[in-house]
N, C-alpha and C positions, 0 to 999 in steps of 0.2 A: 464463397466462403461458407464452410460448414458451421452449424450451430451446435453448441454443447450445453445441455441443461444439467444443473446440479442443485440438489436440495440440501440445505444445511440447517441444523438447529442453531439457536442463538450462540451457544458456547463454541461450536465449530466455526461459525462465521467470525466470531471474535478472534479466534486464533489466526484465521486467514487475514483478517484486517490488520492485526498486529504485525504479522510477518511482512505484509506488503508495505506497511508504514515504516517499519525498520529498514526494509530494503530501499525504500525511497530516500530515507534520511542518509543511509550509508552511501548511496550513489550520488546524492546531492553534495555530500561532503567531499567525495573524491573529485567531483567536477570543480568545486570551489578551490581545492587545495593543490590539485595536480598541475604541474608545468608541462606535462606531456600532451601535446595537442591531439595526438591520435587516441590516447586514452580518454581524454575529455570528450572527443567526438563519439567514440564507441559507447562509453558509459552514458553520455548525454542522450544518445538515441534510445538506449534501453530505458533510461529514466523517463523519457517522454511516454514510452509504451506503458510503463508501470503507472504513471500518473493517469493515463487515459483509462486504465483498468480500475484504479483505486477510487477515483473521484465518483463515478456513478455507483460503484459498489457501496461506498461509504454513505452516499446520499440515500440509497434504497435501504440500507441497514438501519440508519438513524430513523427513517420514516417508519419502518416496521417495528423496531425494537427500542427506540429512544436513544438519547444522547449517551447513555452509559455504555452502549455497544463499542464506543471508541475510547472509553476510559481504560487504559492499559496499566494503570498504577497497581503496584503490588503492596502498597501501604495498607495497613489495617485501618478499618474505619473506627 
């Protein structure tokens, strides 16, 4: 398997994390709500891959930038 290196600043990483988090939520909701076994199997397999990517990425991001990197709220402080 080839390796791909990518350098992101905090704001760029936050966008990637938010998109992956939203994708994970959307896929999880489909798996919970769908009565189509084929759809659940297909989306479920993709969901596993998203989670395998998201978990270590999120952990590394929090370690480097702090907990706020995963705060995606648009509310004013």
